[in-house]
KOLKOLDREN-553674 format. One record per residue: residue in three letters; x, y, z of N, C-alpha, C in turn. Coordinates in steps of 0.001 Angstrom, whole numbers, padded with zeros to 6 digits, always signed. Layout:
BEGIN
ALAXYZXYZXYZ;...
# end
This chain:
BEGIN
MET+149541+108355+093901+149939+109202+095035+150203+108330+096258;THR+151270+108624+096963+151637+107886+098166+150588+108108+099258;SER+150335+107074+100039+149408+107212+101155+149998+108148+102203;ILE+149233+109172+102572+149690+110181+103521+148904+110052+104822;ASP+149617+109980+105936+148991+109895+107251+148869+111303+107829;LEU+147643+111801+107918+147415+113168+108397+147154+113240+109901;ALA+147186+112114+110602+146850+112090+112024+147813+112951+112842;THR+147279+113595+113865+148083+114412+114767+147443+114383+116149;SER+148126+114950+117112+147614+115020+118480+147625+116471+118930;TYR+146528+116894+119549+146418+118263+120067+145736+118206+121425;LEU+146388+118743+122448+145873+118729+123826+145638+117304+124316;GLY+146391+116366+123783+146190+114975+124158+145031+114316+123430;LEU+144379+115045+122532+143262+114517+121746+143803+114003+120417;GLU+143454+112790+120064+143916+112219+118802+143008+112706+117677;LEU+143604+113369+116691+142850+113950+115582+143192+113234+114281;LYS+142211+113112+113401+142430+112432+112122+143216+113293+111147;ASN+143246+114590+111373+144026+115512+110549+144246+116794+111360;PRO+145039+117750+110881+145345+118931+111690+144349+120071+111572;PHE+143221+119882+110899+142274+120976+110659+141208+121051+111752;ILE+141236+122133+112512+140253+122378+113566+139431+123598+113181;ALA+138120+123466+113202+137244+124609+112953+137223+125462+114214;SER+137754+126683+114109+137836+127536+115298+136514+128235+115566;ALA+136446+128903+116717+135219+129551+117154+134754+130580+116133;SER+133530+130413+115655+132943+131335+114686+131458+131019+114590;PRO+130706+131815+113839+129283+131468+113664+129074+130080+113077;LEU+130086+129537+112389+129949+128215+111772+129928+127093+112791;THR+130371+127366+114019+130385+126305+115035+129279+126514+116077;GLY+128280+127321+115732+127259+127677+116709+125986+126864+116666;SER+125881+125913+115750+124682+125068+115692+125088+123637+115389;VAL+124287+122699+115825+124598+121287+115592+124587+120975+114101;GLU+123651+121558+113367+123580+121327+111926+124888+121730+111240;SER+125397+122907+111585+126640+123380+110993+127829+122540+111460;LEU+127821+122138+112723+128894+121300+113257+128955+119960+112526;LEU+127801+119381+112233+127764+118121+111493+128318+118305+110078;HIS+128008+119442+109474+128534+119753+108143+130059+119852+108192;LEU+130578+120501+109230+132029+120610+109395+132665+119234+109544;GLU+132051+118371+110327+132595+117026+110514+132585+116256+109207;ARG+131496+116336+108458+131409+115623+107176+132450+116140+106183;SER+132767+117425+106271+133709+118022+105326+135158+117808+105715;GLY+135388+117235+106898+136747+116859+107257+137347+117534+108464;ALA+136598+118367+109175+137140+118968+110397+137474+117868+111393;ALA+138654+117953+112004+139091+116928+112955+138633+117239+114372;ALA+138271+118488+114628+137750+118925+115925+137086+120276+115707;VAL+136298+120698+116672+135618+121989+116566+135767+122747+117876;VAL+135910+124069+117755+135872+124955+118920+134563+125725+118854;LEU+133741+125570+119845+132448+126250+119859+132639+127756+120012;PRO+131670+128565+119562+131767+130011+119797+131963+130294+121276;SER+132668+131354+121585+132991+131647+122980+131753+132020+123785;LEU+131746+131561+125039+130823+132106+126025+131524+133323+126614;PHE+130899+134494+126484+131556+135731+126886+131323+136039+128360;GLU+132324+136649+128945+132226+137054+130347+130998+137924+130589;GLU+130656+138742+129595+129482+139600+129739+128210+138779+129892;GLN+128140+137619+129230+126976+136755+129371+126912+136162+130779;ILE+128073+135774+131292+128126+135222+132644+127701+136275+133658;GLU+128213+137500+133487+127865+138578+134412+126389+138914+134328;HIS+125818+138870+133128+124391+139156+132974+123564+138130+133739;GLU+123937+136858+133632+123198+135824+134358+123314+136031+135864;ARG+124526+136377+136325+124730+136595+137757+123878+137760+138266;GLU+123840+138850+137512+123053+140015+137916+121565+139682+137930;GLN+121112+138931+136923+119707+138549+136893+119354+137685+138094;PHE+120242+136765+138441+119999+135895+139589+119933+136709+140879;GLU+120867+137659+141020+120896+138472+142239+119636+139328+142364;ARG+119155+139894+141247+117921+140675+141288+116746+139796+141693;LEU+116693+138597+141109+115613+137672+141422+115651+137270+142887;HIS+116853+136961+143373+117001+136544+144769+116599+137669+145726;ALA+117007+138901+145397+116660+140041+146253+115158+140254+146280;TYR+114514+140134+145136+113066+140332+145079+112353+139259+145883;GLN+112812+138005+145731+112182+136910+146452+112337+137092+147962;SER+113498+137554+148383+113764+137710+149808+112875+138777+150429;ASP+112505+139791+149645+111725+140906+150164+110232+140749+149933;SER+109829+139689+149253+108427+139537+148884+107722+138546+149801;MET+106399+138568+149743+105585+137604+150476+105748+136239+149814;ALA+105591+135192+150586+105823+133842+150081+104939+133518+148886;GLU+103661+134037+148927+102774+133671+147832+103178+134303+146502;SER+104009+135346+146542+104408+135998+145292+105479+135207+144562;LEU+106110+134240+145229+107214+133511+144605+106755+132681+143413;SER+105481+132341+143367+104989+131511+142277+105012+132239+140943;PHE+105220+133561+140949+105245+134317+139709+106590+134202+138991;PHE+107616+133640+139673+108946+133547+139077+109159+132162+138476;PRO+109899+132081+137379+110175+130767+136788+111077+129957+137703;GLU+110962+128657+137625+111854+127813+138392+113282+128025+137876;LEU+114228+128124+138814+115592+128453+138432+116168+127441+137454;GLU+115822+126163+137625+116405+125171+136732+115851+125292+135313;ARG+114732+126023+135147+114153+126206+133824+114432+127610+133298;TYR+115209+128373+134043+115484+129759+133677+116480+129769+132526;ASN+116009+130077+131317+116819+129947+130110+117702+131172+129912;THR+119010+130997+129963+119950+132106+129823+120973+131774+128754;GLY+121783+132761+128393+122857+132529+127441+123768+131399+127859;PRO+124296+131431+129082+125179+130344+129522+124523+128974+129480;GLU+123265+128880+129864+122603+127576+129845+122429+127074+128416;GLU+122123+127973+127507+122013+127578+126102+123361+127068+125594;TYR+124426+127685+126060+125768+127270+125646+126060+125860+126143;LEU+125728+125598+127387+125955+124261+127939+125138+123225+127173;GLN+123939+123604+126745+123111+122675+125974+123731+122411+124610;LEU+124360+123437+124024+125044+123241+122741+126163+122218+122896;ILE+126895+122286+124000+127949+121303+124246+127349+119900+124315;ARG+126283+119754+125074+125646+118434+125220+125179+117899+123869;ASP+124508+118760+123101+123985+118335+121800+125118+117996+120842;ALA+126186+118802+120874+127327+118547+119988+127987+117217+120325;LYS+128174+116952+121600+128807+115699+122011+127939+114498+121653;GLU+126644+114671+121697+125737+113574+121362+125727+113299+119860;SER+125975+114353+119059+125824+114238+117609+127130+113989+116872;LEU+128249+114438+117422+129524+114373+116705+130408+113231+117196;CYS+131307+112805+116317+132302+111806+116696+133671+112433+116920;ILE+133827+113704+116578+135106+114401+116726+135106+115200+118028;PRO+136289+115562+118559+136358+116317+119809+135654+117677+119726;VAL+135034+118043+120834+134332+119318+120964+135039+120140+122032;ILE+135544+121301+121643+136292+122173+122543+135439+123390+122873;ALA+135219+123630+124145+134458+124804+124575+135393+126003+124657;SER+134804+127211+124715+135617+128420+124717+135022+129460+125651;LEU+135899+130100+126432+135508+131195+127320+136264+132451+126917;ASN+135547+133572+126798+136162+134829+126375+135931+135890+127446;GLY+137011+136487+127939+136883+137537+128936+138222+137961+129472;PHE+138219+138579+130653+139478+139108+131184+139611+138955+132692;SER+138574+138499+133397+138675+138344+134847+138194+136956+135238;SER+138508+136564+136461+138143+135223+136889+136630+135049+136904;GLY+135901+136044+137451+134447+136024+137402+133873+134644+137627;GLY+133029+134226+136709+132439+132894+136800+133168+131876+135964;TRP+134397+132193+135524+135111+131281+134630+135353+129926+135256;LYS+135786+129911+136494+136059+128624+137143+134784+127791+137216;TYR+133698+128446+137620+132413+127761+137764+131924+127233+136418;TYR+131944+128085+135399+131439+127664+134099+132394+126715+133394;GLY+133680+126846+133639+134607+125874+133097+134273+124478+133587;GLU+133937+124392+134852+133563+123102+135437+132253+122591+134834;LEU+131283+123504+134643+130014+123102+134034+130208+122628+132592;MET+131116+123279+131874+131399+122859+130500+132002+121467+130475;GLU+132872+121202+131422+133442+119859+131523+132342+118844+131805;GLN+131453+119172+132722+130350+118268+133062+129407+118059+131883;ALA+129285+119094+131027+128411+118982+129857+129013+118097+128780;GLY+130308+117781+128914+130933+116849+127985+132044+117408+127131;ALA+132420+118681+127320+133494+119256+126506+134775+118437+126664;ASP+135465+118230+125557+136704+117458+125585+137893+118301+126026;ALA+137776+119616+125888+138831+120539+126293+138209+121924+126406;LEU+138961+122844+126990+138491+124220+127145+139566+125166+126627;GLU+139141+126130+125820+140044+127157+125305+139723+128482+125992;LEU+140715+129072+126636+140557+130391+127261+140979+131457+126255;ASN+140033+132299+125900+140297+133402+124983+140358+134672+125831;ILE+141533+134946+126389+141680+136061+127334+141800+137363+126548;TYR+140792+138213+126685+140720+139437+125888+140835+140635+126823;LEU+142064+140955+127163+142340+142045+128102+143089+143151+127371;VAL+142523+144366+127391+143169+145529+126788+143507+146506+127914;PRO+144735+146485+128431+145098+147357+129555+145085+148827+129127;THR+144350+149641+129860+144275+151076+129548+144784+151945+130690;ASP+145036+151350+131836+145501+152098+133000+147029+152130+132991;PRO+147645+153317+132808+149110+153377+132743+149802+152993+134033;SER+149053+152927+135129+149670+152522+136395+149808+151006+136498;VAL+149159+150276+135583+149248+148816+135561+150422+148426+134678;SER+151412+147766+135252+152621+147416+134515+152423+146155+133685;SER+153370+145922+132784+153323+144699+131995+153439+143464+132888;ALA+154228+143589+133950+154357+142472+134892+153019+142184+135573;ASP+152256+143249+135882+150934+143076+136497+149995+142345+135535;VAL+150029+142731+134266+149161+142106+133268+149500+140631+133127;GLU+150776+140312+133021+151182+138927+132860+150851+138102+134097;ARG+150981+138708+135274+150621+138010+136508+149123+137692+136516;HIS+148321+138639+136038+146880+138431+135972+146554+137235+135072;TYR+147190+137156+133919+146993+136026+133009+147351+134713+133703;ARG+148525+134678+134322+148980+133427+134947+148034+132987+136057;GLU+147582+133945+136867+146674+133606+137962+145335+133112+137438;LEU+144863+133720+136349+143600+133287+135749+143713+131862+135216;VAL+144794+131588+134519+144997+130242+133983+145105+129225+135120;SER+145850+129570+136162+146017+128653+137293+144693+128372+137984;SER+143883+129417+138172+142623+129249+138894+141644+128378+138117;VAL+141606+128531+136800+140721+127700+135993+141254+126274+135923;ARG+142565+126140+135774+143179+124823+135682+142871+123966+136914;GLU+142832+124591+138084+142581+123863+139328+141217+123205+139352;GLN+140270+123724+138583+138901+123214+138617+138655+122108+137603;LEU+139591+121898+136680+139307+121034+135536+140134+119765+135517;ARG+139566+118739+134900+140312+117532+134560+140612+117490+133063;ILE+139783+118171+132267+140006+118210+130826+141151+119177+130509;PRO+141830+119010+129379+142952+119905+129037+142506+121332+128781;LEU+143416+122255+129045+143149+123689+128940+144119+124306+127937;ALA+143578+125021+126954+144398+125765+126002+144193+127252+126239;VAL+145214+128038+125946+145133+129496+126084+145376+130124+124721;LYS+144400+130932+124277+144551+131683+123038+145293+132966+123376;MET+146538+133018+123016+147465+134038+123480+147602+135156+122449;GLY+147623+136399+122922+147854+137536+122052+149337+137746+121807;PRO+149701+138503+120763+151109+138702+120424+151762+139879+121139;PHE+150980+140667+121897+151501+141933+122403+152097+141807+123806;PHE+153131+140993+123906+153867+140854+125156+155331+141164+124875;SER+156011+141701+125893+157397+142109+125669+158288+140931+125305;SER+157965+139741+125828+158727+138538+125500+157755+137376+125321;PRO+157197+137215+124118+156219+136142+123905+156744+134756+124249;ALA+158039+134507+124007+158586+133183+124304+158561+132909+125807;THR+159008+133882+126587+158999+133724+128045+157585+133584+128566;PHE+156685+134437+128057+155319+134406+128561+154604+133121+128160;GLY+154875+132623+126965+154292+131348+126568+154722+130230+127494;CYS+155989+130222+127860+156479+129224+128821+155793+129386+130167;ASP+155574+130636+130594+154910+130892+131874+153474+130363+131875;LEU+152770+130522+130765+151397+130029+130681+151354+128504+130788;VAL+152311+127852+130152+152377+126389+130248+152691+125975+131685;ASP+153606+126690+132327+153932+126397+133728+152725+126631+134638;SER+151821+127525+134222+150636+127839+135027+149512+126835+134818;GLY+149687+125915+133866+148683+124868+133694+148109+124714+132305;ALA+148537+125542+131355+148036+125403+129989+148626+124165+129335;ALA+147759+123338+128756+148227+122158+128023+148511+122494+126567;GLY+148129+123705+126163+148362+124108+124793+148242+125610+124632;LEU+148886+126128+123585+148819+127547+123244+148257+127676+121836;VAL+147399+128675+121653+146868+128999+120333+147432+130357+119951;LEU+148229+130406+118892+148928+131623+118484+148415+132080+117129;PHE+147889+133282+117001+147715+134306+118021+146263+134767+118032;ASN+145847+135273+119188+144537+135897+119314+144520+137203+118523;ARG+143441+137475+117809+143311+138730+117059+142495+139719+117881;PHE+143171+140785+118331+142470+141817+119091+141841+142790+118100;LEU+140533+142697+117956+139824+143505+116968+139768+144961+117416;SER+140069+145864+116499+140084+147286+116818+138849+147968+116237;PRO+138285+148927+116971+137075+149604+116477+137397+150620+115394;GLU+136394+150968+114642+136477+152016+113620+135804+153274+114172;ILE+136080+154415+113555+135422+155664+113934+134380+156020+112882;ASP+133158+156208+113313+132087+156672+112434+132144+158196+112405;LEU+132514+158755+111259+132700+160195+111164+131392+160976+111194;GLU+130277+160296+111002+128984+160988+111071+128488+161092+112506;THR+128641+160004+113254+128163+160006+114644+129263+160324+115641;LEU+130537+160318+115159+131700+160509+116027+131680+159527+117194;GLU+131490+158267+116834+131482+157187+117816+132413+156072+117354;PHE+132938+155327+118332+133675+154110+118006+132657+153010+117709;VAL+132851+152320+116613+131903+151285+116207+132664+149998+115908;PRO+132019+148842+116090+132673+147573+115772+133010+147496+114291;ALA+134125+146874+113986+134545+146734+112584+135285+145418+112419;LEU+134531+144369+112158+135130+143038+112025+135657+142834+110612;GLN+136912+142452+110508+137512+142078+109234+138057+140664+109346;LEU+137788+139869+108343+138312+138509+108339+139824+138537+108160;SER+140473+137480+108616+141937+137433+108545+142407+137338+107102;GLN+143670+137696+106897+144327+137592+105598+145520+136639+105729;PRO+145905+135967+104659+147010+135003+104740+148299+135597+105298;GLU+148549+136878+105032+149794+137507+105496+149909+137521+107020;GLU+148776+137470+107712+148792+137528+109169+149447+136303+109785;LEU+149519+135225+109034+150073+133984+109572+151557+134107+109890;ARG+152254+135021+109224+153707+135102+109384+154135+135332+110827;LEU+153407+136162+111536+153758+136438+112930+153699+135162+113760;ALA+152639+134394+113574+152507+133139+114320+153594+132149+113923;LEU+153942+132092+112641+154976+131151+112190+156294+131394+112919;ARG+156667+132653+113062+157933+132967+113747+157914+132463+115184;TRP+156845+132786+115910+156846+132471+117343+156550+131007+117633;ILE+155828+130348+116741+155665+128901+116900+157017+128215+116727;ALA+157771+128656+115723+159103+128080+115503+160004+128278+116716;ILE+159891+129431+117370+160721+129728+118541+160261+128934+119760;LEU+158949+128812+119939+158411+128167+121142+158415+126643+121062;ARG+158370+126100+119849+158188+124658+119688+159176+123832+120508;ASP+160417+124243+120561+161440+123460+121249+161596+123842+122714;ARG+160764+124758+123180+160926+125269+124539+159788+124916+125480;ILE+158712+124356+124963+157582+124013+125825+157159+122574+125583;GLU+156666+121955+126646+156086+120615+126552+154576+120788+126538;ALA+154060+121287+125438+152632+121547+125304+152278+121596+123828;SER+151000+121484+123535+150536+121569+122156+150548+123019+121683;ILE+150647+123193+120375+150563+124521+119772+149644+124443+118559;ALA+148738+125406+118470+147882+125535+117297+148115+126903+116673;ALA+148128+126949+115350+148261+128216+114630+146875+128710+114263;THR+146651+130006+114427+145371+130586+114054+145595+131973+113485;GLY+144674+132416+112637+144792+133739+112041+145644+133728+110795;GLY+145030+133603+109623+145771+133636+108380+145956+132304+107703;VAL+145403+131226+108263+145490+129912+107604+144349+129830+106588;HIS+144695+129998+105311+143675+130051+104263+143840+128974+103204;SER+144873+128158+103319+145113+127141+102302+145846+125953+102896;GLY+145941+124888+102084+146716+123746+102522+148191+124076+102629;LEU+148670+125007+101799+150070+125411+101861+150343+126203+103147;ASP+149392+127036+103565+149526+127715+104860+149619+126690+105978;THR+148820+125636+105860+148831+124580+106869+150190+123894+106909;ALA+150762+123631+105750+152093+123003+105689+153133+123869+106388;LYS+153078+125181+106166+154016+126099+106817+153880+126027+108339;ALA+152628+126039+108819+152396+125999+110264+152914+124701+110874;LEU+152704+123598+110196+153186+122314+110698+154713+122252+110671;LEU+155309+122778+109628+156766+122764+109516+157442+123464+110693;VAL+156880+124587+111133+157513+125318+112237+157191+124718+113593;GLY+156207+123799+113647+155961+123112+114910+154552+123091+115419;ALA+153591+123613+114658+152199+123542+115103+151709+122100+115058;ASP+150864+121755+116011+150237+120434+116012+148945+120433+115211;ALA+148354+121631+115069+147077+121762+114368+146921+123206+113923;VAL+145960+123438+113043+145640+124796+112610+144167+125063+112897;MET+143886+126291+113301+142516+126739+113539+142066+127550+112332;ILE+140939+127196+111760+140482+127893+110565+139047+128380+110740;ALA+138791+129582+110249+137444+130152+110279+137223+131066+109083;SER+138101+132072+108903+137863+133091+107875+137717+132486+106482;THR+138596+131539+106125+138512+130968+104780+137231+130174+104584;LEU+136713+129589+105669+135443+128857+105556+134262+129819+105487;LEU+134377+130949+106180+133327+131965+106082+133292+132568+104675;LYS+134454+132661+104040+134538+133221+102687+134057+132228+101630;HIS+134500+130980+101753+134309+130013+100671+133320+128900+100998;GLY+132872+128813+102238+131949+127758+102612+132644+126599+103309;ILE+131875+125854+104052+132423+124759+104860+133097+123697+103999;ASP+132550+123421+102819+133130+122378+101965+134534+122724+101489;HIS+134956+123971+101673+136313+124375+101294+137362+123643+102132;LEU+136950+123062+103228+137847+122239+104042+138487+121138+103201;GLN+137726+120569+102297+138245+119486+101469+139340+119989+100533;VAL+139223+121233+100086+140255+121832+099239+141552+121972+100029;LEU+141447+122466+101265+142633+122627+102108+143309+121283+102345;ARG+142509+120265+102629+143073+118933+102875+143794+118422+101637;ASN+143174+118554+100482+143785+118054+099249+145073+118803+098920;GLU+145082+120117+099152+146301+120901+098906+147441+120445+099804;LEU+147121+120183+101071+148154+119725+102004+148697+118364+101578;VAL+147801+117434+101264+148219+116092+100860+149082+116154+099606;GLN+148687+116962+098633+149460+117066+097393+150852+117619+097660;TRP+150948+118655+098498+152259+119244+098793+153144+118234+099524;MET+152582+117522+100488+153363+116532+101231+153863+115429+100308;ASP+152999+114967+099418+153377+113903+098498+154500+114365+097565;GLU+154385+115579+097058+155393+116104+096126+156735+116364+096802;ASN+156723+116551+098132+157953+116893+098841+158472+115773+099735;GLY+157927+114574+099556+158483+113406+100227+158114+113247+101692;TYR+156999+113825+102127+156544+113646+103504+155425+112612+103520;PHE+155546+111657+104435+154571+110571+104504+153561+110743+105627;SER+153849+111647+106566+152934+111835+107685+153073+113242+108253;VAL+152036+113686+108921+152082+114975+109605+153103+114930+110727;GLU+153216+113800+111403+154187+113688+112493+155616+113873+111985;GLN+155896+113382+110792+157219+113567+110184+157447+115039+109847;LEU+156386+115708+109460+156473+117105+109025+156621+118068+110195;LYS+155922+117801+111294+155813+118753+112399+157177+119113+113007;GLY+157451+120398+113054+158631+120889+113753+159936+120744+113015;SER+159912+120290+111757+161167+120109+111042+161811+121439+110653;MET+161070+122527+110829+161639+123857+110632+161477+124719+111880;SER+161452+124076+113047+161472+124846+114295+162833+125508+114419;MET+162977+126381+115392+164224+127142+115508+165436+126227+115665;ASN+165275+125138+116383+166399+124218+116595+166684+123337+115382;ASN+165714+123226+114486+165857+122281+113381+166054+122926+112010;CYS+165732+124201+111888+165829+124824+110571+167283+125133+110221;SER+167544+125300+108944+168921+125512+108475+169419+126929+108748;ASN+168497+127891+108922+168918+129275+109164+168129+129906+110307;PRO+168396+129499+111557+167657+130056+112694+167765+131572+112799;GLU+168821+132152+112256+168952+133607+112302+167863+134285+111487;GLY+167266+133535+110565+166172+134088+109782+164958+134430+110612;LEU+164883+133849+111805+163776+134154+112713+164068+135377+113560;LYS+165306+135832+113499+165703+136952+114347+165873+138212+113503;ARG+166732+139094+113961+166889+140404+113331+167527+140334+111940;ALA+168323+139307+111681+169024+139229+110405+168063+139273+109229;ASN+166888+138739+109396+165913+138714+108317+165369+140099+107994;TYR+165473+141014+108961+164888+142349+108816+165596+143126+107707;MET+166912+143205+107771+167674+143952+106776+167550+143307+105398;LYS+167561+141982+105362+167459+141283+104088+166123+141568+103415;ALA+165049+141619+104214+163724+141887+103654+163672+143294+103061;LEU+164263+144250+103767+164247+145637+103293+165061+145801+102011;THR+166248+145223+101994+167149+145435+100853+166717+144645+099625;SER+165891+143623+099812+165463+142807+098673+164210+143348+098004;TYR+163600+144349+098617+162345+144892+098065+162653+145774+096850;THR+161896+145591+095786+162050+146417+094597+160713+147031+094221;THR+160734+148232+093707+159509+148904+093292+159194+148559+091850;LYS+157916+148600+091534+157493+148353+090159+157505+149665+089388;VAL+158127+149660+088239+158230+150878+087420+157081+150903+086410;
# end
């Protein structure tokens, strides 16, 4: 077998291969992170610090401060020292420190929410804790009909700009697919300071419990078919932005990885397939990719990347409406 160079670059970080373990329970402990590194992960994204956790810490601090202000001086000794006050956010920062001390691969922190809140502050703390990059997982579900699509997009751009101003480390944005013009909006995010885009964020929808008549969480792991949406828009965006792109959602094999690289992804984010098959399944994905590249005459990931982007593929119309009619007319039923 020909020697294959799997090295790639993402957010300016040099990676030994394109496989990044995305935010999931598998990236929440140092023990698991070390297992991921041994199995071939080129970088890891830590589980997201949620805006709700930041708000909880802020509310707790404000309650404590108010009580201290209204109490006698001798009562202050009953409160823990603030620097020892163990909260969700502080535990997260410690995970970053421990991961950086233990791993040789890049460690990417993640923030999940929808408002500026403490994002700027905690983004800076994550950088100080040693994170190599920060991924913004903006999870905004607009429900007010008076808020226009332009208002929503402006909110995203302002959030990205405000966080970018506080950081020296690169910033990636995990972008959802539900925008009127994903190509335009992706360019806007890069102009606002994003060094990379992760396509696409999965907005999880609740289920209805028919016994309690309540909305309940219903997490489903991704399926390979979900990757198709990202493949189209990565191919379209690849030639239009000067930023990194990662594919996420539906990457379950080395062949899926090859598809993502062909359209222009610099890396792939994987979680569901590892949750299904175990961390060591990373080696299967790597071997599948290497075998496909060898059989098809590719010597490096850099040679492979973007060779089927919209500007480079033989049938760019296949990314547009022309593919729609062909897909419908080619479908046959089983008798």
